[in-house]
C-alpha positions in Angstrom: 0.0 0.0 0.0 2.8 2.4 0.8 4.5 1.6 -2.5 1.3 2.4 -4.4 0.8 5.6 -2.5 4.4 6.6 -3.3 3.9 5.8 -7.0 0.7 7.9 -7.2 2.3 10.8 -5.4 5.4 10.7 -7.6 3.2 10.7 -10.7 1.2 13.6 -9.4 4.3 15.7 -8.8 5.7 14.8 -12.2 2.5 16.0 -13.9 2.5 19.3 -11.9 6.1 19.9 -12.6 5.5 19.4 -16.3 2.7 22.0 -16.2 4.7 24.3 -13.8 1.6 25.3 -11.8 -1.8 24.1 -10.9 -3.3 26.9 -13.1 -1.1 25.6 -16.0 -2.5 22.1 -15.4 -6.0 23.5 -15.7 -5.2 25.2 -18.9 -3.6 22.0 -20.3 -6.7 20.0 -19.4 -8.9 22.6 -21.0 -7.0 22.5 -24.2 -7.2 18.7 -24.2 -11.0 19.0 -23.8 -11.2 21.5 -26.7 -9.3 19.1 -29.0 -11.7 16.3 -28.1 -14.7 18.6 -28.9 -13.1 19.6 -32.2 -12.5 16.0 -33.2 -16.1 15.1 -32.2 -17.5 17.9 -34.4 -15.3 16.8 -37.3 -16.6 13.3 -37.0 -20.2 14.5 -36.9 -19.8 16.6 -40.0 -18.3 13.7 -41.9 -21.4 11.6 -41.1 
C-alpha cells in the first residue's frame, strides 16, 4: 500500500512539474478537452 501511494504521489508531482503550476494544469486539461470537442465535431460533420 505504501508503495502504491508513493507511486501515485510521484506521478502527481511529475505532472504538476510538467505544467509548472496548478493553473497551468487546468489550462492544459482545458486545451485537451477542446481538442476532443473539435474532433467530435469533425466526425459528426463527416457523417
